[in-house]
Phi, psi and omega in degrees: 000134184276139173247154182270148175285142181240126170243130185243148181281155177266124177271143186258117179254143186271075175258147186287341190263350181236142176277150177263025183250102178271135178249063184283135175271124182304120174063025176249129181238143173253172179229120176260120183231164180157192186211139183250125184227158174266182178298336179270009184080358183281150180290153176247114188268155174064016171293142184271125182255109188237135176248125190243158176227137172053030174279129184303141191283149175085348184269127182245076177229124184285335182254155173089357183235014179293345177289355178254000187286135174256331177195156181211147176206194180223151172286150180274184182295338171273006176076006179281148172219162174203109194244125179266142181213155171291157176259126176234137175278109192201147172289337174248056173280123183220162183225115188249134172247128187229106177268023187063223189275349179277338177231164177302165177250155179228140182218135176251129174248151169191167173257122175279349174287317182282325187208131174226134180300129174321315184281355184058031169241126174263095181264108178275357180067228178256124179247125175260126177267136185256148178290148183253152169231162179244128176264110177264107179242151188223113180243133180229154179257116176251352178271187193276162181305146180095354187273139182238159175218130173254122183223166175200147171244127172260126188216166181270131179298142178269006176252133163250116185248126175240123174257137177242122177253120185057038184083354188245143174298120176254105189294326188291339182254003184256148169215144183219115177045048178282168174284138173235160178241140167239127184218171185186169177224128177254142176207197180297332182277338182215096191264341184222169181204145169229128187203161181231139172230140172269127185214176181291133177300130179098354176298139174265116189267132178256112177258111188249129178218160171220124175266127181049039178064020175286178181296147178296148168232135181243129177240154180232150171201161195258133178278100183245016181213165186293325177234114186252123176264124183227123177234157192207136179229144176232000000 
C-alpha cells in the first residue's frame, strides 16, 4: 500500500519551557533521503520518517509531539525514503526513523542555526534497525519475613541517537545501543515485582542481586525470543 507524503505546519504553543519564535526560511525546502534496512540487510517498508524542530532531545514518543513536525513520509518497498520539509533554524532540529514496535528507533540531531548543507539535502545513507525483544520479569519472595533483595538488570537501549556538528558526527553527544540499568529493592513493604523491558533481540542480560546485603551474585541470560519470561524467587 502506497502512502502519501505529509507536510505539516508547526504550531506555536505558549509553554514556559519553549520559546515561541520560529525562524522559518522563506520559500526554502530541504530534502531528507536515505534507506532503512534490518540486520539481515532486508529493506524495511513503511517506516515513519519524521522531521522535527524544537522537540526535546532523547524522547522517543510517536504521539503528542506533532506540533513540532516539519515534514513526514514513509519508506517504500525498497526501504528508501525522500521527505520534503520546510527549513526551520533551530538548535534542536531532528530526523526520526520509527518502524513502530518491531524494530529499534533512530534519531539524527543537528543545529540548523550553525549549519545547513549547501545542497539543502540531508542524506542519511543506510540506517540499520535492530529487531527487538521484551524481557518480562517476575520476582517473588518465598523466604521468611525480613528478607530483602537488592537487584538490577543491565540491558541494551533500543534507541540510537547520532548528533552532527557542522555536518560532522559528534561522538560525545551521541549514544547508540548503550547499556541501561533497571533496578529496585524489595522488603517487607514491597515483597515482589513484575515488570517488562524492551531491549535488542540477542542482548545478554546481566541480572545482579544481593539477598540481605550479602555478596552480590550475577547471572546472565540471552534474549533469544520476542517475549522472554524470567522468574526469580528469594
